[in-house]
Structures are given as C-alpha cells and as structure tokens.
N, C-alpha and C positions, 0 to 999 in steps of 0.2 A: 233238313236234317243237317245239313251245314251251319243254318244260322242257332242252333241246339248246341252244335259242338263249340262254335264260338263263346257263345253264353256260357257254358260249362267251363271253359278254360279262364274265361274272363274272372268268373266267380272262384276259381281257385286262387287266382293272381291276388284278388282282393282281399282273399282269406290269409293268403301269406302276408301282404300288407297289413293287415289288422294286428297279426300275430308280431311283427317286426315293430310296429307303432306302440304295442304294449310293453315289448320287452325293453327296448332300449332306453324309455324313462326310467323303468327300474332299474335296470343296470347303473345309468348316470346317477340316481338317486342313493343307490348302495355306494357306488365309488365315493361322491361327495361326503356321505356320511362316514366312510371309513376314513377319509382325510380330516376330519373335524374330531374324530374319536383319539387321535393322538395328543397326548397332555405332556406337560412337563412333569417328570417322576423325580424329585430331588432323593439323592440317597440318604439314609437317614444317618446321625449320628453314631448311632448303634453300630451301624453296617459297617461305616467309615472307620470307627474304633477298633472294630474286628479285623477289617484289612490291616490296617497299621500294624497292629499286633500280630497278624499275619507274616507281614512284610521284617518287622523286628528278629521275629523267631528264625525266619529264611536267613536274613543277614548274620544273625550269630553262629546258624548252624554251618553257614559255608565258610567261616574264618577260623582256623586250627587256635586254640590256646597258646599264649606265648609262655614257652618254657625257657626259664634262666635269662639272663642278662641279654642285653641287645648292644650290638656295635652299629657305627651309623653304616655300614653295608647291610648289616641285618634289619635294620629299619627302613632303608630303601628297597629292599628286597622285597620286604611285606608289603610296602606302599605301592610297588608295581605289579605285585600279584592280587592284591585284595582291596587298593582302594576304588571305591564306586563310581568316582568321577572318571578314572582312567579307565574304568571298566568299558564305562559310556565311549569312549573315543575310540577303544577298541572294536565295539560292536557297531560304531560309526564307519570305520574303515571295513570291516567285512561286509557290511549292508551296502558301501560303494564298489564293492569287488563283485557283489551279486549283480548290483544293476549293471554292471560292464558285461557280466555273463549275458544278462537278458538282452542288452542292445545287442550284442552278437547275433542274437536268435532273431531279431527283426530282420536280418538281412537274409533268412532264408525265403525261400518261395512259398506262395500260400496255396495250401492244398487243403481244402475244405470240403467237408460232408454236410450235404442239406439235405433235410428230408421233412413230408408234412403230411398232413391228413387233411381233407376237407369235405364238408357236408351241408345239404341246405335243406332247405323244408319241400323243396317244389324243383321241378326240372327247371335248368337254366335255357328256355325255350326262346327262340325268336323268329319274327320273320324278316321280309326284305322287300326291297322294291326293285323293278326292273330297271336297270340302266338305260334301254333305249325307249321305253314306253311309259316311265316312271309309274307303273301300276303296281300297287301294294299287292303282294300274296296274300291267299286266303288261308293258308295253312303254316301252322307255325313248327318248326324243327329246333332240335337240338344236339350236341355234339358231344357232352361233357357227362358223365355219370354224377348222379347226383351225391355220391359218396365214392372218393377214391384216394389213393396213395400215391406220392410222387417223390422221388429222391434223385440226388445227383452227386458224385464226385468229382471237384473241381480242381484243376492244378493251373495255377495261373503264376506269371512272373512279370513284373514290372521294373524296366531298368531303371526309370527315375527315382522309385522307391527304393532300390536297391543301392543307388549311389547315395542318396541323403540317408541311407539306414547305415551304409559304412562309414560315412562321415560322422554321424552321430554315435556309432561304436568307438571311434577313435577320440571322440571327446569324452565319453564317458571312462575310457582308459586314462586321459590325464585326470578327470576328476577322481578316480579312485586313486592314482598316485598322490593327488592333494590330500586325500583322507587319509592315507598313510601318513604324509609328513606333518598333518596336526596331530595323528597320534604320537609320533615321536617327540613332536612340539610340547604336548601333554606331558609325555613321560619326563621329559627335560624339565619343565617348570616344576613337577612333581619331586622330582630329584634335590630340586634347588630349595624348595619349600620345606620337605624332610630335614635337609640339612641343616637349615637355619633355626628349624624348632628343636632339633637334636641337641644342636651345642646350646642353643639357650637353655634348655631343661638341664643337662649335664653341669653347666656352669652356675645355674643358679641354685643347684641342689647343694653345690660345695658350700654356700655360703649359708644355707637354709638353716644349720643347727645354730651356728651364730645368730642370727635372725630371732630363731624362737627362745634361746637364752637370753638376748637381751630384751625380748618383750617380757618375760616373766621378772627380770631383774626391774624393767622400766614400771611393770605394774606395782612390783613392791617399793619402789622408792615413792610412787603415788600414794601407796597407803602410810608411809613415814611422812610424808610432809602432809597428810591430813591428821597424823598424829601429833606432829610438832604443831599444827596451827591450833588444833583442840586443846592441846596442852598448854599454850602459850610459850612453847621454847624456841620460837624465831617472830620476826616481825611479821603481821600477817602480809603486807605488800611485798617483802622478800618472798614468802609461801608462795603467794599468786603467782609469781613472775616465774618461779622455779617450774609450778603446775604447768603454766602455760607452754614453758620450752619443753616441758615431759610430753604433753599431748603431743606436741609435734613431732617429737621423736617418736613417740607410738604411732601415730600417723604414717610416717614414713617406714616405718618397720611394717606395718600391716600390706602397705602397698607394696613392699616386697615381697611379701607374704602371697599377696594375691598375683602378683606376676608370675610365681613360681607355679601357682595352680592353674592358671591360664595356659602357659608354656606346655604342661602336662597334657590338658585338655585338646590343645591344637595339635601335638604329635600324636595322640592316641588316634584323633580324628582322621590324621593322614595315614596311619597304617591300619585303619577300620578295627580298631580295638573300643572297648567298651570306655567311656569317659571316665568312670572310676577304676580303671585298671591302675596298679601300682607298678608303674615300668620301672625297672632295673636297667639300667644303663651304663656302658662300659666303653671306655678308652684307654690308649695306651699311656696319655699322660695329660694334665688339665689343659695347658694350652701347647699344642703341637705347633711347630713353627710352619711358617707359611712363606710361600716364595715370594722375594722383594725383587728378584732383577726384572728388569723392563723386558718384554719379548720382542720378537721382529714382527712389527706392527705389519710391514707391507705383505708378508706371508699369510699372516694371522686375519688381515682382511679378507683376501681371497679365499681363505677356508670358510670363514664367518659365511660369507655370500654364498659359497657352495653349499654351506649345509644349513641355510638360515631359510626355512620354510618361506617367510615372509618375500622374500627376493625369488627364490627357485619357483615358488607357486605363482608368481607372475609371470614367469617365461612359461610355464605351464599354461596360464590363461592367457597369454598370447597365440599361444598354437590353438588353444580351443577359439579364440576369437577368427584367428584364421580359417578353420574349418566352418566356423559358423557364417563367414564369408562366403567360401565356396557351395555350403548349402543354399545360400542366398541368390545364388548365381544359377546354381543347377535348377531351383524352382522355376527358372524363367524357360528353360528348354522343353520341347513338346515331350510327353509322355508315351511311351511305347510299351506295350503289353501284349505278351501272347499267352493264350490259354489253351486247355484241353479240359474236354469232361465226358463223364460217362454218365448216363441219363436213364431214369425209367419211370414210368407211370402206369398205373394200373387201370387206367380210363379205356374200356373195351371197345371205344370207338375208333382209336390210334389203329392203324395200319401196323405200325411197329412200337411197343411197348417198352423197347430199350433201344437204345442209339448211343453212338460216340459223336463229340463234336470238337473240331478244333479251330482255332481261328486266330488272329492278331487285330490291335487297334491302338491306332495314333490319335492323341488329343492334344490341344495345344489351344492355350489362351493367348489370342492373339495381342490382347490389350499388353501382354507382360512387355512387349516391344516399348512401350510407352514407361515402363519401369525402370529400364535398365540406368538409366543417369542417375535415378535417386537409389537404386540399390548399390551402386558403385560410391557414391559420396557416403552412404551410410555405412559401407566396409570400410572406406578411408578414416571415417571418426571412430571407428570401432579400433582400428588398429592405432591411432594416434593417440588414443584414450589407455589402451594397455599399454603403448612403449612408455608412455609419461607415468603411468603408476610404477611400470618396472624402474624406470631411473629414480624415481622418489623412493622406492623400497631400497634400492642399492645405497643411496645416501642415507638413509635411515638405518641401515643395518651396520654401517661402518661408522655414523655417530654414535650409536649404541657402544659399538665396542670400545670406542675411545672413551666414553663417558663414563662406561663401567669401571673400565681399568684406573680413571682418575678418581671416581669414587672410593675404589679398593685402596689406592695410596693415600687419600685423604682417612680412610678407616684405620691405616696403619699408622698414619701419624696421630691419630686420635688416640691408639692404643698405647704406643709409645709416652704419650703424655699421662695417659691416666696411670701407666706403670708406675711411673716417676712419682705421682701423687701419691699413689697406694703405699710406695715405700715409705715418703717422708712420713705420711698419717699413721704409720705402723710404728715407727721410730717416736713420734710425738705421745701414743696411745703409751708405748713402753714406760717413756720416761714419766707420763701421768701415773703409771700404776706404782712406780718408784715413789713419786710423791705423795701418792696415797697412804702408801706403808708408813710413810715419815709423818702423816698428818699434814702435809703442806698444801692439800687441796681436798675439797669436799667431794663426798661421793656423788654429787650431781656432776662436778667436773669431770669425774672420772667416765662417767656416763656418756656425758657429752662427747667426750674424747673417743670413747670405744664407737658410739654411733658414727662419727666422723670417719675413723676407721674404716668401720663396715662398710658405710657409703662410698668410701673410696674403693673397696675391694670390688663392691657389687659393679662400680662405674668400669673398675678394670674387667671384669667379667663381661660387662654388658657391650663394651668396646670391642673386644676379642670376639665376642658373638656378631657384631657387627661386620667385624672385619670376615670371619667365614660367610657370614650372608654377601659382603660385597665380593668376596672371591667367586662363590656360588653365581652370583648373577654376572660375573665376567665369563665364566664358564658357560653359562646360559647364551650370553650375547652372541658365542662363538658357535653353538648349535651342538655341543660336545653333549653325548650320550654313551654312555657304556653300551656296548654291542650285546644286547641280551635278549632280541625279538624272538631269537630261535630258542631261547632258554626260559621263557616266561612260563612254561609249564613244567619245567624242572623243579626238583625240591629246592627249598630255601635256601640248603646250605650251598647248593651248586651255583644257585642263581646270585648269593651274598659274596662267593668267592670271584666270581667274575667282576662284578662291581668293585670289590675291593683292589683288584689289579688296575683297574682306569683309574679309580679315584688315587691311590698310591703314585701312578705315573704323573696324573697332571699335578696333584698338591706338591710333587717333587719338581716341578717346573717343567715336565716334559710335554710340552703341547703339539699336537701334530701338526702337519704343515701340507699345504698343496705342492706336490713335486712336478706334476706333469700336466700341462696344458693342451688340451686337445685344440680342434679348430672350430671355429664360430658356425654354430647349425644355420643353415640356408634359412630357416624360417624366420631367426634370429637377425641375420645380417640382411634380410630381404628389404627393397626399398620400394 
C-alpha cells in the first residue's frame, strides 16, 4: 500500500514536470518572437507635414497680432512674452524647480505596500531525513496552500539614504538657481538682439525711399545709355564705361535693399511675428544721443561679477561640488536602517495569518576603509577644478566689461567720422545738382554724386546702429536686465512701460552700482 502511494505521487510530480517542460519553451519562443517583431517605423513625409502645419497654426494662434507702431520697449516686451527660444529657457527653469521638488521627496521614509498571489499546479510537498539516523522519511508533507494571497505594509527609514538625499536636494536647489540664471541671461541676450535689429530696421527704413528712387533713376539711365549707343550719340567705349559704373551703382543699391529686408525678417523672428509682417516702428528721433562719459569701472566690475551668470554659476557649482564630496564621504559610513511592517497571508497552515514586525539592520562594506584616501584625493581635485573655473570666469567677466566698453567707444568714434563724411557728401551732392542745372556736369555725374551721398548716409546709419549694438553689448556684459520677471504675464503695455523705465535710465548713463558688500561665504573661503 505504501509502495502504491509513492508511485502515485511520483507520477503526479512527473506530470507537473512534463507540463512545465512544455510550457517554458513555448513562453521563451513567444518572448523571442515578440522581440523580433519590433521594427523601424519611419514617420511618413505626409504625417511630418501635417505635424509641422499643426505646429505653425499653434504658433500663429498663440501670438496676438501687432496693432499699431512699435517702440523699442514694445518690441522687447513682445520678444520676452512670445519669443520661442526664450520660452524654452523659461520651461527649463521650471523643470529644474520641479526636479528640486522631487529631490526633496526622496528624503521621505519608505512606506511601501506589497501584495501578490501565487498558484501552482500541484502541492509543494517535500520529505526529509532524520538528523540522527540519516534515514529518509517515507511520506511527503507540505505547509503551503497551492493557491494563496499575501501582502504587507512596510515602513522603513535609512539614515544614510536620508543624508545622501538631503545633500542631493541641496544640489538640486543650486541647479534650480543656475537654471534661473540661464533664463535671465537668455532674456538679456534677447533684449540686446532686439535692440540691435530694431535700430537697424528703423535707420535703414529712413534711407529706403532714396534707395528705391535712385534705383528707378539708375534703370532709366541704363536705358538712356543703350539708346545713346544704338543711335551713335556717344562713343561706344564711353558708353560701356558708364554702363559698367552704373551696374556697380545698381548692385550697391540692391545690396542696401536686401539689407533692409533681412533686418525686417530678423526683427520679426525675434518678436515671433510672421516674416512677411509689415512692421511699423516708432522712435522719438532718428539719432537719440548715447552716453559718452566713461563710468566708474571699479564699481561696475563688481556689479558685473555679482550679476553675471558665468561667474555666479561657478560659485554655485563650487557648493554643488562640496556637497558631492560630502556624499562621497557619507557613502563610506555604515548604513543603519529601521523598519516596521504589517503582514498578512491567506495560507491556512499558518497559526497567525496576520502579524506585525519591527527591527533594525546595520550593513557596512569593510572595503570602504581602503577607499578613503582615493575619495579624499578626488574631492580635492574636484574642489581645485571648481576654484580654477571660478577664477577664470571672474577674469573673463571683467575682461568682457572693459572690451565691450572699448568697442562702444570705438563705435562712437566711427559714428563721428561717418557723420562728418555724410555732411561733406551732402554738400558735394548739392553743388553737383547746381552744376547739372547749368549743364556743367552730366546726368551720370549727378547719379554718381547722389549714390556717394546715399552711401555716406547709409554708412552713418549703420555706424549709429553699430553704436547702439555696442552699447547693448556693454549693458549685456554688466548683466543688466529689466526687473520684469513678475510681469511677464502682464499685458504688453504694462510690461513695455517697465522696460522703458529701465532703458531710459541706462541710456541716460545712470548705471547701477554695488553699494553694500557682505561677508565671504564659508564654503568659498574654505581652505
């Protein structure tokens, strides 16, 4: 009877083994074929075109139309609100802040819910050998149900993980500040680019009517020269020389026209307006005066360093590096974890199907003792690198301030020269017009005189535009940005008014200074 029972159980076991041996290859083949079924699926051009069209419609619908002429503050306000590259920086700053919020949650203790269900095709039966006699028992037994549920709620707190998460959260806080600085720097660069494009468009449009008029007259002169050559009114060589000179003049005029068109497109792009938008720009005068007095560089250097993200970010990077060093040292210490849990299991063999559990555990990799020297050397190297980068950034910022002012002074000198040449060429053009009236010079000479005068006028316009650009780069080197962060969601008129207040102050030469100097932070002065 006993033998029969053993045979029966062995048969059941073999049956389960046969089922498993058939199931596993099928599952493996299914998983393998599923992996092979994944193929490259390029998106069709039609779908890409549809996505692009949808994005263009979304961009157009998210930007209000331009109503009326734009002043420089108006253009800057629209750029800050609707420029897409600036929006990216805003989103990156917001993402860095969210990463900081997530890092703070990592300091929370672990409160974990776990549950599951298990089932098998037969009973988990086993036999055993007697410890004293080494005789195997003749019967099988089991203590688990073939199907049962289990679950637990576990609360645990690891002191080492908490410390590392705390330092990580401080690092993410500093990275969020760095992202905010990048956003501010992007705004400053955008303001400078809008300023340059705005003045270039305004000033080139002042000479655009003269360019168009001269092009028409040059085309007519070309026809007159063709007629003179055909009818034999002038020697062929003289006609060809005049035609060649006239073609050069037309080429110069067309280049001026192209510069005007490119400047308009560039400005439209910066304020997120359609490229074909007919922008109407408004200024108080054609050539508003710019400050010429050299500022107090001792105070400006300090202001630039305090407000330059290139330098201040290195100070934050120093603090990030120091926290990274603390994390590396903390990982060398033992890990202490305390835990408590509530458990339940539907296995009916258990005397207690629910129970509480609590305890503590200490673990330590003893080989960490061998890493102390390497960790300290790595930390020193990391600190030395961040200090060196900070010093290099300090010198680079100061150099940029002085170079940008020198470029601005040089631009003013070129503007003065261009102004003198423009005035002289205007007098020459006036005298040429009077000579034409008395037939003292030819029409060709008159066109040449006018194009020379126009070229001088354009040179003066471009020289003033360069001066505005150089002054904008000087302000950018100081890290000057209108305080409009809290007003970006305000109406354009409110934002433009705040920008105007700052621009009027800076263009009048009223530059901010650092008045109060605090104490050196411990982490910077640390030896």
